[in-house]
Phi, psi and omega in degrees: 000312181291329178296318178295318179295319178297317178297312182296324178294315179296316179297320178300317179295317179298317181291326177295317178297319179296318180297319178297318180293322177296321178295318177298321180296318180293325182281347182289142175289153180294151174291136180284116183295337180283335184249025183298321181284337184271323185246156172293151181264086186295316182293321179296316179296319179295322177296319177296320179295322176298315178299319180295317179294320178298321177295318179296323177294318177298319178293322177297315178297316181296318180299318179296315180296319179294320177298318178295322179297318177294323180296319183260012177058043177260133181294133178272134180297136181244355181288156184293334181289342182270349184238142176240157172223153181245149181289345179281341183219150180274341181284154178256160177218160183288145172289160180302321180293317179292322178295320180295318179294316180296319179298319178295319178296319180295317180297322178297318179291321177296320179295317179297319178297316179297316180297322178301309182288327178296320177295319180294319180293319178298317178297316180297317179294323178295318178295317179296318177297321178295317180298314178296324177296316179294317178298320179293324180294314182281346182285332182287000000 
């Protein structure tokens, strides 16, 4: 539970930073094509940084999903169509379709695990209630 909250908090912070950076990128003036050799290309550099941050967020999400898949014994896709790589980074990350399928499989496994324990706790509480009921009946 705390692991999920920690992940969501970190992802929220990363996405907030990305949104701020995208707004700054939109507000930036275009690079002057006549002075490209004379001046630094600020908008181009900012665009590369945006792509790099988006790639890092995708890798962060993929790493979390793969860790969850190993935790719940869900098979991780190994085919080439499920993984992407960016030239800015050597690490690979899941495609949106593969991430969505893996997330659905993990949720199904989490639900099954939760139902298993919920049934056991319900049975234990029913037995304890029955025992107290029988004791109360014979006590009178």
